[in-house]
C-alpha positions as CSV (number, residue, x, y, z in Angstrom):
1,M,17.3,24.7,90.9
2,A,16.7,27.9,92.9
3,V,17.9,31.1,91.4
4,G,20.6,32.8,93.5
5,A,21.5,29.7,95.4
6,R,24.4,30.1,97.9
7,S,27.6,28.0,97.9
8,G,28.3,28.1,101.7
9,H,26.5,26.8,104.7
10,G,24.1,29.5,105.7
11,E,26.6,32.4,105.1
12,P,25.1,35.9,104.4
13,E,24.9,37.0,100.8
14,D,26.8,40.3,101.4
15,R,30.2,39.1,102.7
16,P,32.9,41.5,103.8
17,G,35.3,42.2,101.0
18,R,33.1,40.7,98.4
19,D,33.3,42.6,95.0
20,E,30.0,43.4,93.5
21,S,30.0,43.5,89.7
22,P,28.2,46.3,88.0
23,E,25.7,45.7,85.3
24,G,27.1,43.8,82.4
25,G,29.4,41.8,84.7
26,A,32.5,44.1,84.6
27,A,34.5,44.2,87.8
28,V,35.4,47.6,89.3
29,P,38.9,47.7,90.9
30,P,39.3,49.2,94.3
31,G,39.2,52.9,94.1
32,G,38.0,52.8,90.5
33,D,35.2,54.8,89.3
34,G,34.0,52.5,86.6
35,G,33.9,55.3,84.2
36,T,35.8,53.5,81.4
37,P,35.3,50.1,79.9
38,G,36.9,47.4,82.0
39,G,37.0,49.8,85.0
40,G,40.7,50.8,84.4
41,R,42.2,54.3,83.8
42,P,41.9,55.7,80.3
43,P,44.9,54.7,78.2
44,R,47.7,57.4,78.0
45,R,47.8,59.1,74.7
46,Q,51.1,58.6,72.9
47,R,52.9,61.7,71.8
48,S,53.4,62.1,68.1
49,F,57.0,62.0,66.7
50,W,56.8,65.7,65.9
51,M,56.0,66.6,69.5
52,E,59.0,64.6,70.8
53,L,61.4,65.8,68.1
54,P,62.3,69.1,69.9
55,L,63.1,67.1,73.1
56,L,65.3,64.6,71.2
57,V,67.1,67.5,69.4
58,G,67.7,69.2,72.8
59,I,69.1,66.1,74.4
60,A,71.4,65.6,71.3
61,L,72.7,69.2,71.5
62,I,73.4,68.8,75.2
63,L,75.3,65.6,74.6
64,A,77.2,67.2,71.7
65,L,78.3,70.1,73.9
66,L,79.4,67.8,76.7
67,I,81.4,65.7,74.3
68,K,83.0,68.8,72.7
69,T,83.9,70.3,76.1
70,F,85.2,67.2,77.9
71,L,85.8,64.3,75.4
72,I,86.5,64.8,71.7
73,Q,86.4,67.7,69.3
74,A,86.9,67.9,65.6
75,F,89.5,70.3,64.1
76,S,90.2,71.2,60.5
77,I,93.7,71.4,59.0
78,P,94.1,74.8,57.5
79,S,97.6,74.6,56.1
80,D,100.3,72.3,54.6
81,S,102.6,72.5,57.7
82,M,101.9,68.9,58.7
83,Q,102.2,67.2,55.3
84,N,102.2,64.4,54.5
85,T,100.9,63.2,57.8
86,L,98.0,65.6,57.5
87,Q,96.7,67.3,54.4
88,R,95.0,70.7,54.1
89,G,91.3,70.2,54.7
90,D,91.6,67.0,56.7
91,R,89.4,66.7,59.8
92,V,91.0,65.3,62.9
93,L,89.5,64.2,66.2
94,V,91.3,65.5,69.3
95,D,91.2,63.7,72.6
96,K,90.4,66.3,75.2
97,L,89.6,63.9,78.1
98,T,93.1,62.7,78.9
99,P,94.5,66.1,79.9
100,W,91.7,66.3,82.5
101,F,93.4,63.5,84.4
102,G,96.7,65.4,84.5
103,S,98.3,63.7,81.5
104,E,101.1,65.7,79.8
105,P,101.9,65.7,76.1
106,E,104.5,63.1,75.1
107,R,107.2,63.2,72.5
108,G,106.0,62.3,69.1
109,E,102.3,63.1,69.7
110,V,100.5,65.4,67.2
111,V,98.8,68.0,69.4
112,V,96.4,71.0,68.9
113,F,97.2,74.0,71.0
114,H,96.0,77.6,71.3
115,D,98.2,80.3,69.8
116,P,100.7,81.1,72.6
117,G,100.8,84.7,71.4
118,G,102.4,86.0,68.3
119,W,102.4,82.8,66.3
120,L,99.4,83.7,64.2
121,E,99.8,87.4,64.3
122,G,98.5,88.9,61.1
123,A,97.0,85.6,59.9
124,A,93.7,86.0,58.1
125,T,90.7,84.6,60.0
126,P,87.7,83.7,57.8
127,E,84.3,85.0,58.8
128,P,82.0,82.1,59.4
129,N,78.3,82.2,58.5
130,V,75.5,81.6,61.0
131,A,75.3,77.8,60.2
132,Q,79.0,77.4,60.6
133,K,79.0,79.2,64.0
134,F,76.2,77.0,65.2
135,L,77.9,73.8,64.1
136,S,81.1,75.0,65.6
137,F,79.4,75.8,68.9
138,I,78.1,72.2,69.3
139,G,81.4,70.7,68.1
140,L,80.3,69.3,64.8
141,M,82.6,71.8,63.0
142,P,85.9,73.3,64.0
143,S,85.8,76.9,65.0
144,A,87.0,79.4,62.4
145,E,87.3,82.2,65.0
146,E,89.6,80.3,67.5
147,K,93.3,80.6,66.6
148,D,94.6,77.1,67.1
149,L,97.6,75.3,65.7
150,I,98.6,71.7,65.2
151,K,102.2,70.4,65.4
152,R,104.2,67.4,66.5
153,V,105.8,67.4,70.0
154,I,109.6,66.9,69.6
155,A,110.7,67.6,73.2
156,I,109.1,68.0,76.6
157,G,110.0,69.7,79.9
158,G,113.5,68.8,81.0
159,D,114.7,67.9,77.5
160,T,117.5,69.5,75.5
161,V,116.8,69.8,71.8
162,E,119.1,70.8,69.0
163,C,119.5,70.6,65.3
164,K,122.6,71.8,63.4
165,E,122.7,72.4,59.6
166,N,122.7,69.1,57.6
167,G,122.3,67.2,60.9
168,P,119.4,65.4,62.5
169,V,117.2,66.7,65.3
170,T,118.7,65.5,68.6
171,V,116.9,65.2,71.9
172,N,119.1,64.7,75.0
173,G,121.9,63.8,72.6
174,K,119.9,61.1,70.8
175,A,119.4,61.6,67.0
176,L,115.8,61.2,65.8
177,D,115.1,59.1,62.7
178,E,112.3,61.1,61.2
179,K,112.0,59.4,57.8
180,S,108.6,57.9,58.6
181,F,106.8,61.2,59.1
182,I,108.9,64.1,57.7
183,F,107.8,65.5,54.3
184,P,109.6,63.7,51.4
185,G,112.6,65.8,50.2
186,N,112.7,68.0,53.4
187,T,115.7,68.3,55.7
188,P,115.3,68.1,59.4
189,C,116.2,71.8,59.9
190,N,118.4,73.3,57.2
191,D,116.0,76.1,56.7
192,K,116.3,77.1,60.4
193,P,119.0,75.3,62.5
194,F,118.6,75.9,66.3
195,G,119.7,75.1,69.7
196,P,120.7,73.7,72.0
197,I,117.5,74.7,73.8
198,K,116.7,73.5,77.3
199,V,112.9,73.0,77.5
200,E,111.4,74.3,80.8
201,E,109.1,72.1,82.8
202,G,105.5,72.5,81.8
203,R,106.4,73.4,78.2
204,I,106.9,71.6,74.9
205,F,109.0,72.1,71.8
206,V,106.9,71.5,68.6
207,M,107.7,71.2,64.9
208,G,105.7,70.6,61.7
209,D,106.3,67.5,59.6
210,H,106.7,69.7,56.5
211,R,109.8,71.3,57.9
212,Q,110.4,73.8,55.1
213,N,106.8,75.0,55.3
214,S,106.2,75.2,59.0
215,L,106.6,78.3,61.3
216,D,107.0,76.3,64.4
217,S,109.0,76.6,67.6
218,R,112.2,77.3,65.7
219,Y,110.8,80.6,64.3
220,H,109.6,82.0,67.7
221,Q,112.7,81.8,69.8
222,E,112.5,85.5,70.5
223,L,109.3,85.0,72.5
224,P,109.1,83.9,76.1
225,G,110.1,80.3,76.5
226,Q,112.3,80.4,73.4
227,G,109.4,79.3,71.1
228,T,108.2,76.5,73.4
229,V,104.5,76.2,74.2
230,S,103.0,75.9,77.7
231,T,101.1,72.7,78.3
232,D,98.3,74.8,79.6
233,E,97.7,75.9,76.0
234,V,97.4,72.4,74.7
235,V,93.8,71.4,73.8
236,G,94.5,67.8,73.3
237,R,96.1,65.1,71.2
238,A,95.0,64.4,67.6
239,I,94.2,60.7,67.6
240,V,92.6,60.0,64.2
241,V,92.0,61.5,60.7
242,A,88.2,61.2,60.5
243,W,87.5,63.0,57.2
244,P,87.6,62.6,54.3
245,V,86.7,58.9,54.6
246,G,89.4,57.9,52.1
247,R,92.1,59.3,54.4
248,W,90.9,57.7,57.6
249,A,94.0,56.8,59.7
250,T,95.2,56.8,63.3
251,L,98.1,59.1,64.4
252,P,100.4,56.9,66.5
253,I,103.7,57.9,68.0
254,P,106.7,57.1,65.7
255,S,109.0,54.5,67.0
256,T,112.0,56.8,67.0
257,F,110.6,58.5,70.1
258,D,110.7,55.2,72.0
259,Q,114.4,54.6,71.5
260,P,116.4,53.8,74.7
261,G,118.1,56.6,76.4
262,L,115.9,59.4,74.9
263,N,114.5,60.3,78.2
264,A,117.0,62.5,80.1
265,A,116.0,61.0,83.4
266,A,116.1,57.5,82.1
267,A,119.5,58.1,80.7
268,L,120.8,58.9,84.2
269,A,119.0,56.1,85.9
270,P,121.4,53.2,85.1
271,A,124.4,55.2,86.4
272,A,122.5,56.2,89.5
273,L,121.5,52.6,90.1
274,G,125.1,51.4,89.6
275,V,126.4,53.9,92.2
276,A,123.7,52.9,94.6
277,G,124.4,49.2,94.2
278,A,128.2,49.6,94.5
279,L,128.2,51.9,97.5
280,P,127.4,49.2,100.1
281,L,130.1,47.0,98.7
282,V,132.7,49.7,98.9
283,L,131.7,50.6,102.5
284,W,131.9,46.9,103.5
285,R,135.3,46.5,101.9
286,R,136.6,49.7,103.5
287,R,135.3,48.5,106.9
288,R,137.2,45.2,106.6
289,L,140.4,46.9,105.6
290,T,140.1,49.2,108.6
291,A,139.4,46.4,111.0
292,G,142.4,44.4,109.7
293,R,144.8,47.3,110.3
294,T,143.5,47.8,113.8
295,A,144.0,44.2,114.6
296,G,147.6,44.3,113.3
């Protein structure tokens, strides 16, 4: 056997495109320099966890800020005005996304809103430390510096709300059954009867569930809007009690706010539809009577 024998029929040894192997038999890829074993590029050095940690923390902070600004934010309950639905020290999660799509607060919702002006005048504001300020900034803790309140929406724009002594709260003439959420032993409004109040469009009338311990819309009727709150001041709807774990609960709308006829516009709708349906019949009958008289 001859060393270096060819496999073809008389073809040259150096064929175009033929890869020549370096010493040791390792192939060199096109464009490779052959400077590393196997002829490939040197393996990329993996970063250590401690080098990547600042990047992960930065991404987490950005996501937390986005969530706080546009989606959900935690708020702390500072008083007893919403007992027993909410207790002092509870943490609630507030939906901030829905209002971005033009949704207005609805009757029965528990909402957080900025002080409309004068509601928290003179109230002490605790001075947070550096850690609390940072956690508040990224939305992991409620802000101690912002003056926000939390109440239940009783009436919305266009509604007429009223409560006489020893009587129930009425909205558009319909009595509310508040036993499921009002503080046990409280009366609907005996401490501060009010109304009737016509709520302007774009505003809401709010009350605390602990009626005898809540400085709500009833107590600010001397302010513009007769104690109602502009929907522009509403931060969002409280949807769940998130902390402490033992008090985890959702915050649904009580069924009394779904009763038929509560909506002022809806109450007028059946009558309007009846008139609209009867009008053609009346016109047709009148035309027949007129035609009969003419023929006679």
